[in-house]
C-alpha positions as CSV (number, residue, x, y, z in Angstrom):
1,M,29.0,8.6,-7.0
2,P,26.8,6.5,-9.4
3,V,23.1,6.8,-9.0
4,I,22.6,3.1,-8.2
5,V,25.2,3.3,-5.4
6,R,23.6,6.4,-3.9
7,K,20.1,4.8,-4.0
8,L,21.4,1.6,-2.4
9,I,23.0,3.6,0.4
10,Q,19.7,5.5,1.0
11,L,17.8,2.2,1.0
12,V,20.1,0.7,3.7
13,V,19.8,3.9,5.8
14,V,16.0,3.8,5.6
15,F,16.0,0.1,6.4
16,V,18.1,0.6,9.6
17,V,16.0,3.6,10.8
18,V,12.7,1.8,10.1
19,T,13.7,-1.5,11.8
20,F,15.3,0.3,14.8
21,F,12.1,2.3,15.5
22,T,10.1,-0.8,14.9
23,V,12.0,-2.6,17.7
24,L,11.4,0.4,19.9
25,L,7.7,-0.3,19.6
26,I,7.7,-3.0,22.3
27,S,9.6,-0.7,24.8
28,L,7.0,2.0,24.3
29,I,4.2,-0.1,25.8
30,P,2.9,1.5,29.0
31,G,3.7,-0.5,32.1
32,K,5.5,-3.9,31.8
33,P,5.3,-5.3,28.3
34,E,5.1,-8.9,29.5
35,Q,2.0,-8.1,31.6
36,V,0.3,-6.4,28.7
37,V,1.1,-9.1,26.1
38,I,0.5,-12.1,28.5
39,P,-2.0,-10.7,31.0
40,F,-3.0,-14.2,32.3
41,G,0.5,-15.8,32.0
42,T,2.6,-17.3,34.7
43,N,5.7,-15.7,36.0
44,A,7.8,-18.3,34.1
45,Q,6.0,-17.5,30.9
46,R,6.5,-13.8,31.4
47,Q,10.2,-14.3,32.2
48,A,10.5,-16.4,29.0
49,F,8.9,-13.6,27.1
50,R,11.4,-11.1,28.3
51,Q,14.3,-13.4,27.3
52,D,12.8,-14.1,23.9
53,V,12.2,-10.5,23.1
54,G,15.5,-9.3,24.7
55,L,13.9,-6.9,27.2
56,D,16.8,-7.7,29.5
57,K,19.2,-6.2,27.0
58,S,19.9,-2.7,25.8
59,I,17.9,-1.2,22.8
60,P,20.8,-1.6,20.3
61,E,21.3,-5.2,21.4
62,Q,17.6,-5.9,21.0
63,W,17.7,-4.4,17.5
64,A,20.8,-6.5,16.5
65,K,19.1,-9.6,17.8
66,W,15.8,-8.8,16.1
67,V,17.5,-8.0,12.7
68,N,19.5,-11.2,12.9
69,N,16.3,-13.3,13.6
70,F,14.3,-11.4,11.0
71,A,17.0,-12.0,8.4
72,H,16.8,-15.7,9.1
73,G,13.0,-15.8,8.8
74,D,12.2,-15.7,12.6
75,M,9.6,-13.0,13.0
76,G,8.8,-13.7,16.7
77,N,5.9,-15.4,18.3
78,Y,2.3,-15.0,19.4
79,Y,2.3,-15.1,23.2
80,Q,-0.7,-16.4,25.2
81,S,-1.2,-18.1,28.5
82,S,-1.6,-21.4,26.7
83,G,1.8,-21.1,25.1
84,K,3.3,-19.5,22.0
85,R,3.4,-20.1,18.3
86,P,5.4,-18.5,15.5
87,V,4.2,-15.3,13.6
88,G,6.2,-16.1,10.4
89,P,3.7,-18.6,8.9
90,D,0.8,-16.1,9.3
91,I,2.8,-13.3,7.7
92,R,3.9,-15.5,4.8
93,R,0.3,-16.4,4.1
94,A,-0.9,-12.8,4.4
95,I,1.7,-11.2,2.1
96,P,0.5,-12.7,-1.2
97,V,-3.1,-11.9,-0.3
98,S,-2.3,-8.2,0.3
99,L,-0.1,-8.0,-2.8
100,L,-2.9,-9.4,-4.9
101,L,-5.3,-6.8,-3.4
102,L,-2.9,-4.0,-4.0
103,L,-2.3,-5.1,-7.5
104,Y,-6.0,-5.3,-8.3
105,V,-6.6,-1.8,-6.7
106,Q,-3.7,-0.2,-8.6
107,V,-4.7,-1.8,-11.9
108,L,-8.3,-0.8,-11.6
109,S,-7.5,2.7,-10.4
110,L,-5.1,3.4,-13.3
111,L,-7.3,1.8,-15.9
112,V,-10.1,4.1,-15.0
113,A,-8.2,7.2,-14.0
114,I,-5.8,7.5,-17.0
115,P,-8.5,7.7,-19.7
116,L,-10.6,10.0,-17.6
117,G,-7.6,12.3,-16.8
118,V,-6.5,12.4,-20.5
119,Y,-10.0,13.1,-21.7
120,S,-10.7,15.7,-19.0
121,A,-7.4,17.5,-19.8
122,F,-8.3,17.5,-23.6
123,R,-11.7,18.9,-22.8
124,A,-10.5,21.3,-20.0
125,N,-13.2,23.6,-18.7
126,S,-15.9,22.0,-20.7
127,R,-19.2,20.8,-19.2
128,T,-17.9,17.2,-19.3
129,D,-14.7,18.2,-17.5
130,R,-16.6,20.0,-14.8
131,F,-18.9,17.0,-14.3
132,I,-15.8,14.6,-14.0
133,N,-14.1,16.9,-11.5
134,T,-17.2,17.3,-9.4
135,S,-17.6,13.5,-9.3
136,A,-13.9,13.2,-8.3
137,F,-14.5,15.5,-5.3
138,A,-17.4,13.3,-4.2
139,M,-15.3,10.1,-4.6
140,I,-12.4,11.6,-2.5
141,A,-14.9,12.7,0.2
142,M,-16.4,9.2,0.6
143,P,-14.8,7.4,3.6
144,N,-13.5,3.9,2.7
145,F,-15.3,2.2,5.6
146,A,-18.6,3.9,4.8
147,L,-18.3,2.8,1.1
148,A,-17.3,-0.7,2.3
149,L,-20.5,-1.0,4.4
150,L,-22.7,0.3,1.6
151,L,-21.2,-2.1,-1.0
152,S,-21.3,-5.0,1.4
153,Y,-25.0,-4.5,2.2
154,Y,-26.4,-3.5,-1.2
155,V,-24.2,-5.5,-3.6
156,G,-23.3,-8.4,-1.4
157,V,-26.5,-8.9,0.7
158,R,-29.4,-7.3,-1.1
159,L,-28.4,-8.1,-4.6
160,G,-26.3,-11.1,-3.8
161,W,-24.0,-10.6,-6.8
162,V,-20.8,-11.3,-4.9
163,P,-20.0,-12.5,-1.3
164,P,-20.3,-9.7,1.3
165,E,-17.2,-11.0,3.1
166,G,-14.6,-13.8,3.0
167,Y,-11.7,-14.7,0.8
168,T,-11.3,-17.5,-1.7
169,P,-7.7,-18.3,-2.8
170,I,-7.1,-18.2,-6.5
171,E,-6.0,-21.9,-6.6
172,K,-9.5,-22.9,-5.3
173,G,-11.3,-21.2,-8.2
174,V,-10.4,-18.1,-10.3
175,V,-14.1,-17.0,-10.6
176,D,-14.8,-17.3,-6.9
177,H,-11.5,-15.6,-6.1
178,F,-12.3,-12.6,-8.1
179,K,-15.8,-12.5,-6.7
180,S,-14.3,-12.4,-3.2
181,M,-12.0,-9.5,-4.1
182,V,-14.4,-7.3,-6.1
183,L,-15.8,-5.4,-3.2
184,P,-12.6,-4.6,-1.3
185,T,-10.9,-3.7,-4.6
186,I,-13.6,-1.3,-5.6
187,T,-13.7,0.2,-2.1
188,L,-10.0,1.0,-2.1
189,S,-10.0,2.1,-5.7
190,V,-12.7,4.8,-5.6
191,G,-10.6,7.4,-3.8
192,L,-7.5,6.6,-5.8
193,I,-9.3,7.0,-9.1
194,A,-10.3,10.5,-8.2
195,V,-6.8,11.4,-7.0
196,Y,-5.0,9.9,-10.0
197,M,-7.4,11.5,-12.5
198,R,-7.0,15.0,-11.1
199,L,-3.2,14.7,-10.9
200,L,-2.9,13.5,-14.5
201,R,-5.4,16.1,-15.7
202,S,-3.4,18.9,-14.1
203,D,-0.1,17.7,-15.6
204,M,-1.6,17.0,-19.0
205,I,-3.0,20.5,-19.2
206,Q,0.5,21.9,-18.7
207,T,2.1,19.5,-21.1
208,L,-0.4,20.3,-23.8
209,Q,0.9,23.9,-23.7
210,E,4.5,22.8,-24.5
211,D,6.1,23.9,-27.7
212,Y,6.7,20.3,-29.0
213,I,3.0,19.5,-28.5
214,L,2.0,22.6,-30.5
215,M,4.5,21.7,-33.2
216,A,3.1,18.2,-33.4
217,K,-0.4,19.6,-33.8
218,A,0.9,22.0,-36.5
219,K,2.3,19.0,-38.4
220,G,-1.2,17.6,-38.6
221,I,-0.7,14.7,-36.1
222,S,-4.0,13.5,-34.8
223,N,-5.2,14.5,-31.4
224,R,-5.3,10.9,-30.3
225,R,-1.7,10.3,-31.1
226,V,-0.6,13.7,-29.6
227,L,-2.4,12.8,-26.4
228,W,-1.3,9.2,-26.0
229,R,2.1,9.2,-27.6
230,H,3.5,12.6,-26.9
231,A,1.8,14.1,-23.9
232,L,0.9,11.2,-21.6
233,R,4.5,9.9,-20.8
234,P,6.0,13.2,-19.6
235,S,2.7,14.0,-17.7
236,S,2.8,10.7,-15.8
237,L,5.7,11.4,-13.4
238,T,3.6,12.9,-10.6
239,L,1.1,10.1,-11.1
240,L,3.9,7.5,-10.8
241,T,5.2,9.1,-7.7
242,V,1.8,9.2,-6.0
243,A,1.1,5.6,-7.1
244,G,4.3,4.5,-5.4
245,I,3.6,6.5,-2.2
246,N,0.1,5.2,-2.1
247,I,1.3,1.7,-1.6
248,G,1.9,2.6,2.1
249,A,-1.4,4.5,2.3
250,L,-3.2,1.5,0.8
251,I,-1.9,-0.7,3.5
252,G,-3.2,1.7,6.1
253,G,-6.6,1.7,4.4
254,A,-6.5,-2.0,4.0
255,V,-6.3,-2.5,7.8
256,V,-10.0,-1.5,8.0
257,I,-11.1,-2.8,4.6
258,E,-9.5,-6.2,5.0
259,Y,-11.0,-6.5,8.5
260,L,-14.5,-5.6,7.3
261,F,-14.4,-8.0,4.3
262,S,-12.5,-10.7,6.2
263,V,-9.7,-10.7,3.7
264,P,-6.7,-12.4,5.5
265,G,-3.9,-10.0,4.3
266,M,-1.4,-7.9,6.1
267,G,-4.0,-5.3,7.0
268,Y,-6.2,-7.9,8.6
269,L,-3.1,-9.3,10.4
270,I,-2.2,-5.9,11.8
271,G,-5.8,-5.3,12.9
272,V,-6.0,-8.6,14.8
273,A,-2.6,-8.0,16.4
274,I,-3.8,-4.6,17.6
275,A,-7.1,-5.9,18.9
276,T,-5.4,-8.8,20.8
277,R,-2.4,-6.8,21.9
278,Q,0.0,-9.2,20.1
279,Y,2.7,-6.5,19.9
280,I,5.5,-8.9,18.7
281,A,3.3,-9.9,15.7
282,L,2.5,-6.2,15.1
283,Q,6.2,-5.3,15.3
284,S,7.1,-7.8,12.6
285,A,4.1,-7.0,10.4
286,I,4.9,-3.3,10.5
287,A,8.5,-4.0,9.6
288,V,7.5,-6.1,6.6
289,V,5.1,-3.4,5.3
290,A,7.7,-0.6,5.8
291,I,10.4,-2.6,4.0
292,G,8.0,-3.3,1.1
293,F,7.1,0.4,1.0
294,V,10.8,1.4,0.8
295,L,11.5,-1.2,-1.9
296,V,8.6,0.0,-4.0
297,N,9.7,3.6,-3.9
298,F,13.2,2.6,-4.7
299,F,11.9,0.9,-7.8
300,I,9.8,4.0,-8.6
301,D,13.0,6.2,-8.6
302,F,14.4,4.1,-11.4
303,L,11.2,4.2,-13.4
304,Y,11.6,8.0,-13.6
305,N,14.7,7.5,-15.8
306,V,12.6,5.5,-18.3
307,L,9.8,7.9,-18.4
308,D,11.8,11.1,-18.6
309,P,15.4,11.1,-19.9
310,R,16.0,14.6,-18.5
311,I,16.1,13.2,-15.0
312,R,18.8,10.7,-16.1
313,E,20.8,13.5,-17.6
314,R,20.7,15.6,-14.5
315,A,21.7,12.7,-12.3
316,T,24.9,11.9,-14.3
């Protein structure tokens, strides 16, 4: 079976499993879901809620109805005693914000971590290497929310360099947009920089012991060319894997960080849905995040073939 077909089958299976268990979320609410979601609603509103969600049907029927609606852009509604409104517009506004934040975080993390990891591997066990690794442990140990509060107070309030909270869309001003994204980006990047740097350092040290590296050095090729042209690409597979997996972890961290900095992305939307018990909105938001996570990792699998031809040869 060709690799592309096998990967597509795996993608479909994961999609079915994720969406099915997402639909189960509403049925796992203690008590009667309609009383939890609409605590001050009328009996007619609660009955309408049960029909909209499909609580009067079996779980497979609920799943089929939800997938059909989701595929047509219907992501459910917010339910309140004053009425209901669709979730879809909020999710469509939140997705680009979160994607921009994740892009900024990954770019900043890789731009800092790759040079540090390469240099640390080249100077393995030196005083500089030990200092970089000690700093990395401190960065990993720092909780995101604590760093967010520190940066918000000292950089945003005391120094006044950037806004301590809030979000400015890029179409309303590029400079103001980047100022509003600086603190959440740094907050989420600090731990990733440490993780990426240590992973790349470990793999680079092993790669630098390979015969083809030693042969390149024996031919008189400069250290810079050996490191960046011959050693970096085969050493980046683990880094690529973790970077892809961290997309999901970043969304989890972004729930708190987007909430603290008032960045209206998917994390903020999930946090508000949890706080206000809007489980239908939460269900759709989780499904969108999960599907995005699966697609990113699907894309990462194909990047392996570009970075290391040996994987392509084993797959054929």
